[in-house]
N, C-alpha and C positions, 0 to 999 in steps of 0.2 A: 327481580333476580334474573328472570329470563332475558330481559332487555340487556342487562349487564353482561351476561354470557355471550350474547350475540355480538355486542361491541368488542368484547375481548377476543372473540374468534376472528372477527373481521380485522382487528389490529394485528393479530398474529399472522394471518394470511398476507396482509399488506407488507409486514416486515420481512417475512420469508421470501416473498416474491420480488421485493425491491432490491434485494442483495444478490444480483446475478453474479455468479462466479465465472470468471474467464481464466484461460490458461496461457502461460507464456512458455513456449518451447525453450528448453535450456539454451540451445544454440542462438535463438532469437534474443534471449535475455542478454547473453554475452555480447552479441552484436550491438544491441541498443546502448550498452554502457561502456564498450571497449575503448573508444577513442576519447573519453572524457577524463581529464585529469583534474587534480585539485585546483589548478589555476582557472579552470572553466566553470567552477561551481558558482551558482548565483545566490545572492542573499535574498531570503524571503522572510516575510512577517506573517505569522499565523495568529489569528484570534481564536481562543478557545471558548468553551461553553460558559465560562465564568467571566468572560470579557477580557481576560489577560492576553497580552500580546507577547509572543516569543519570536526571537530572531534566530535564524540558523541558515546554513548553506545547504544547497541541494543541487542535484543534477538539473541541467537545463533541458528537461524533457517535458514537453507540453502534452504529448499524447503517447500512451503506452501501447505498443503493438502487441496484440494478443489474439487468441482464437476462442470461439464459443464452444459449447458442448458438441456441435456438429463439425468442428474443425474449420468453421468459416472465419476468415480473417476479420478483425475489427480493431478499432482504436478506441481506447478508454481515455477520456480527458483526465489528466493528472490533477489531483487536488490533495489537500492535507488529510482528507478522510479516506484515501485509497490505502487499503491494507494488502500486503503481499505475504503469502504463506509459502514457506519452503518446506518440502518433505524430503528428508534424506533417505538414502537407500536402506538405512536401518529403521525406517518409518518414524523417526523423530521429527516432530513438526515445530517450526518456529514462525512466529508472526511478527512482522515489522510494519511500520508505516512506510509506504513506498518512497516518499520524499525524504526519508531519514536513513536510507541505505547508501552505501558506496562499496566499490570493489577496490581491493588493494591486494596485490600479490596472490591472485586467484582465490581470494577469500571475500565472502560477502560479510560486511560489517554493518550493523544497524542497531537502532534503538527500538525496543518493544513497547515503549510507553511514552506518552507525551508529558507525563507528570513526574515519573521517577526516571532519572537518567541512568541508564546502564547500557553498556555495549555488549553485544554478543557477536561471535564470529563463527561462520560456517564455511567450510571448504566448498568451492563451486563443484569440484569433482565428486562430492558426496551427494549431490542433489539428484533426485529422480523425478520431482514434480514441483512446478511453480504455479500457484494459483493467485489470482488478483481479483479484488472486488472493491466496490465503493461501499464502505460500512455505514455511510450516511450519518456519520457522527458530526457533531456541531463544531467543526473546525473550518475556518475560512481563511484564505489568503487576504491580506489587507495591504494597502499601499505602503504604509510605513508605520513604525512604532510611534504610538501616541501616548 
């Protein structure tokens, strides 16, 4: 029993420490997506944990410009497991996958799930905080749908 508790504790510490949260200043976020329109989206294929492959369009952003807790600039490699959390001025939080968001008419539009398709819209002007992290979920880009 003691050995099991030690392994469980180590696992929890690993999971919590491996999900570093970064921040995207709102002006930086706007700048990173401002000049991309729907004609510039690229088609990607993502393999999920069950082996299924899904095709969708996403922004052609390879690295996300963000800052760490100490406000040091860093770049986070984009992947289908990157999660972005928007906190609005009223403290309402919404989580999307970064590669499934887009901006239209000053609104952030995105999907909050890879399994259940639903769109949610948030006014950019209502945002007070943007956090981003790699959730280390088992989603990978693959070359093409097989």
